[in-house]
C-alpha positions as CSV (number, residue, x, y, z in Angstrom):
1,M,0.0,0.0,0.0
2,L,1.1,3.5,-0.8
3,L,-0.2,6.7,0.8
4,A,-0.2,10.0,-1.1
5,A,-0.7,13.4,0.5
6,C,-2.2,16.0,-1.8
7,G,-2.3,19.8,-1.9
8,D,-6.1,19.9,-1.8
9,G,-6.1,18.2,1.6
10,S,-7.0,14.8,0.2
11,I,-5.3,11.5,0.9
12,K,-5.1,8.7,-1.6
13,V,-4.3,5.0,-1.0
14,Y,-2.8,3.0,-3.9
15,D,-2.1,-0.7,-4.4
16,L,1.5,-1.0,-5.6
17,A,0.6,-4.3,-7.3
18,A,-1.9,-2.6,-9.5
19,P,-1.1,-1.1,-12.9
20,P,0.5,2.5,-12.6
21,Q,-2.6,4.1,-14.2
22,A,-5.0,2.4,-11.8
23,N,-7.3,4.6,-9.7
24,P,-6.6,4.8,-5.9
25,L,-8.2,2.1,-3.8
26,R,-9.4,4.7,-1.4
27,Q,-9.6,8.5,-1.1
28,Y,-10.2,10.6,2.0
29,K,-11.0,14.3,2.1
30,E,-11.4,15.9,5.5
31,H,-8.5,18.3,5.8
32,T,-9.4,21.7,4.7
33,H,-5.9,22.7,3.6
34,E,-2.8,20.9,2.2
35,C,-2.0,17.6,3.7
36,C,1.8,17.7,4.3
37,S,2.6,14.5,6.3
38,L,1.5,10.9,6.6
39,S,2.7,8.1,8.9
40,W,1.8,4.4,9.0
41,N,1.5,2.9,12.4
42,L,4.4,0.5,12.9
43,H,2.4,-1.9,15.0
44,N,-1.1,-1.7,13.5
45,R,-0.6,-1.8,9.7
46,D,-4.1,-0.6,8.8
47,M,-3.8,2.6,10.8
48,F,-2.1,5.9,9.8
49,L,-1.9,9.5,10.7
50,S,-2.1,12.7,8.6
51,S,-1.2,16.2,9.3
52,S,-2.1,19.4,7.5
53,W,-1.8,23.1,7.1
54,D,-5.3,23.3,8.7
55,D,-3.4,22.9,12.1
56,T,-4.9,19.4,12.7
57,I,-3.8,15.8,12.9
58,K,-6.2,13.0,11.9
59,L,-6.1,9.3,12.7
60,W,-7.3,6.9,10.0
61,S,-8.1,3.2,9.5
62,L,-8.1,1.7,6.0
63,G,-11.4,0.0,6.9
64,Q,-13.2,3.2,7.8
65,P,-14.5,5.9,5.4
66,I,-14.0,8.8,7.8
67,A,-11.3,9.7,10.3
68,L,-11.3,7.9,13.6
69,R,-10.2,11.0,15.5
70,T,-9.0,14.6,15.0
71,F,-6.3,16.1,17.2
72,A,-6.5,19.8,17.4
73,G,-4.0,21.4,19.7
74,H,-1.5,23.1,17.5
75,T,-2.1,26.7,16.5
76,Y,-0.3,26.7,13.2
77,C,0.5,24.2,10.3
78,V,1.4,20.7,11.5
79,Y,4.3,19.8,9.2
80,Q,5.0,16.3,10.3
81,V,3.7,13.4,12.3
82,A,5.6,10.3,13.3
83,W,4.5,7.2,15.2
84,S,6.7,6.0,18.0
85,P,8.9,3.0,17.0
86,A,8.2,1.4,20.4
87,H,4.6,2.2,21.4
88,A,1.5,1.6,19.2
89,D,-0.5,4.4,20.9
90,V,2.1,7.2,20.9
91,F,3.1,9.6,18.1
92,M,4.9,13.0,17.7
93,S,4.1,16.1,15.8
94,A,6.2,19.1,14.5
95,S,4.4,22.4,14.0
96,G,4.8,25.9,12.8
97,D,3.7,27.1,16.2
98,T,7.4,26.4,17.3
99,T,6.5,23.3,19.3
100,A,6.9,19.5,19.0
101,R,4.3,17.5,20.8
102,I,4.0,13.9,22.1
103,W,0.5,12.4,21.9
104,D,-1.0,9.3,23.3
105,L,-4.2,7.9,21.8
106,R,-5.4,7.0,25.3
107,T,-5.5,10.6,26.4
108,P,-7.4,13.6,24.9
109,Q,-4.5,16.1,25.1
110,P,-0.8,16.0,24.3
111,S,1.2,14.3,27.0
112,L,4.2,16.6,26.4
113,T,4.7,19.9,24.6
114,L,8.2,20.9,23.8
115,P,8.8,24.6,23.1
116,A,11.4,23.2,20.8
117,H,12.7,26.2,18.7
118,A,12.3,30.0,18.4
119,F,10.8,29.5,14.9
120,E,8.7,27.0,13.0
121,V,9.5,23.3,13.6
122,L,9.5,21.6,10.2
123,S,10.5,18.1,11.1
124,A,10.9,15.6,13.9
125,D,11.9,12.0,14.3
126,W,12.3,9.3,16.9
127,C,15.6,7.5,17.5
128,K,14.9,3.8,16.6
129,Y,17.1,2.5,19.4
130,N,16.1,4.8,22.2
131,D,12.4,5.7,22.1
132,C,13.0,8.5,24.6
133,M,15.2,10.4,22.2
134,I,13.9,12.6,19.5
135,A,15.4,15.2,17.0
136,T,13.7,18.3,15.7
137,G,14.6,20.6,12.8
138,S,13.6,24.1,12.4
139,V,13.4,27.3,10.3
140,D,16.0,28.7,12.8
141,K,18.6,26.5,10.9
142,S,19.3,24.2,13.8
143,I,18.7,20.6,14.8
144,K,18.0,19.8,18.4
145,V,18.2,16.4,20.2
146,W,15.9,15.8,23.1
147,D,15.3,13.3,25.8
148,V,11.5,13.4,26.5
149,R,12.1,12.3,30.1
150,A,13.9,15.6,30.7
151,P,12.3,18.1,28.3
152,Q,13.4,21.2,30.1
153,R,16.5,21.5,27.9
154,E,17.8,19.9,24.8
155,L,20.6,17.4,24.9
156,A,22.4,18.9,22.0
157,T,22.0,21.6,19.3
158,L,23.5,20.8,15.9
159,G,24.4,23.9,13.9
160,G,25.7,23.8,10.3
161,H,22.9,24.5,7.9
162,S,22.6,28.0,6.6
163,Y,18.9,27.9,5.9
164,A,15.8,26.1,7.3
165,V,16.2,22.4,8.2
166,R,13.4,20.6,6.2
167,R,14.0,17.0,7.3
168,V,15.7,15.2,10.1
169,L,15.9,11.4,10.2
170,W,17.7,9.0,12.6
171,S,19.5,6.0,11.0
172,P,17.7,2.6,11.3
173,H,21.1,0.9,11.8
174,A,23.0,3.1,14.3
175,E,21.7,4.9,17.4
176,S,23.8,8.0,17.1
177,L,23.6,8.7,13.4
178,L,21.3,11.4,12.1
179,A,20.8,12.8,8.6
180,S,19.3,16.1,7.6
181,C,18.4,18.1,4.5
182,S,17.9,21.8,4.2
183,Y,16.7,24.7,2.1
184,D,20.5,25.5,1.8
185,M,20.5,22.6,-0.8
186,S,22.7,20.4,1.4
187,V,22.4,17.0,3.0
188,K,24.4,16.5,6.2
189,L,25.3,13.5,8.3
190,W,25.7,13.8,12.0
191,D,27.0,11.5,14.8
192,T,25.7,12.7,18.1
193,A,28.3,10.5,19.9
194,A,31.4,11.6,18.0
195,P,33.9,13.2,20.4
196,Q,35.5,15.3,17.6
197,G,32.2,17.0,16.7
198,P,28.8,15.9,15.5
199,L,29.1,16.9,11.8
200,V,30.5,13.9,9.9
201,R,29.9,14.8,6.3
202,S,28.0,17.3,4.0
203,W,26.9,16.8,0.4
204,D,25.9,19.6,-2.0
205,H,24.5,17.6,-5.0
206,H,21.2,19.5,-5.2
207,T,20.9,22.8,-7.0
208,E,17.6,23.8,-5.4
209,F,16.0,23.2,-1.9
210,A,16.7,19.7,-0.5
211,V,13.3,18.7,0.9
212,G,13.1,14.9,1.0
213,L,15.3,12.4,2.8
214,D,15.3,8.7,3.7
215,W,17.5,5.9,4.8
216,S,17.3,2.4,3.4
217,V,16.2,-0.1,6.0
218,L,17.7,-3.0,4.0
219,R,21.2,-1.8,3.3
220,E,23.1,-0.1,6.0
221,G,24.3,3.4,5.2
222,L,22.3,3.9,2.0
223,L,20.6,7.3,1.7
224,A,18.2,9.0,-0.7
225,S,17.4,12.7,-1.1
226,A,15.0,14.7,-3.2
227,G,15.1,18.3,-4.2
228,W,13.2,21.1,-5.9
229,D,15.6,20.6,-8.8
230,Q,13.4,17.6,-9.8
231,S,16.2,15.1,-8.9
232,V,16.4,12.1,-6.6
233,A,19.9,11.0,-5.5
234,V,20.8,7.6,-3.9
235,W,24.2,7.0,-2.4
236,H,26.1,5.4,0.5
237,M,27.1,7.6,3.4
238,S,30.8,6.5,3.0
239,E,30.9,8.3,-0.4
240,M,32.4,11.8,-0.4
241,M,30.6,12.7,-3.6
242,V,27.2,12.0,-5.0
243,V,27.2,11.1,-8.7
């Protein structure tokens, strides 16, 4: 199954085994503005979240025609949602209201609100090896690492991008490795445990904003990025240059 978020606020579900021109299996339309993030539940494969420029988050099940629940707590665009890798009922959101929030389906309100940055928070991700550790990326050009058990202050601030950080993503293979991409057109690799400094490597293969980023879960160290230059690059983190 493939989820697609659309600029008109709709969500489409496609069957990857179907012909490319096939119509979506399902289509949902409840958000009133652009849908900007989707996240499958890692424990319940029929359940997913969506977030939107309408400031809300919605919970969906493939078997239901309407949203199971709407989460309204943010006061500006919700740029990203991400399920916890360890808990089926817990997820995180990143918003233009400068906060990142932790939610639990079993409670009506956020269980934790982080005043994460001075400007909009565009991205957030859970560490796959430590479910108490998260990273956030912001318009303020910085990445912050947090322990949700002690949210009063970030564990680390990673500075190196010269424009807004559009995406942060922990490695699925190493606890301390973190990748980021930015409107400065670069992709950077960080090691939060490196004694010589967290910035490991930087790539400048995009000629417009770098806005998409992912790790391969099958091959350790393999990365992919997408940019406004209409290109997608795939390379290994050991490579100095991206061809």
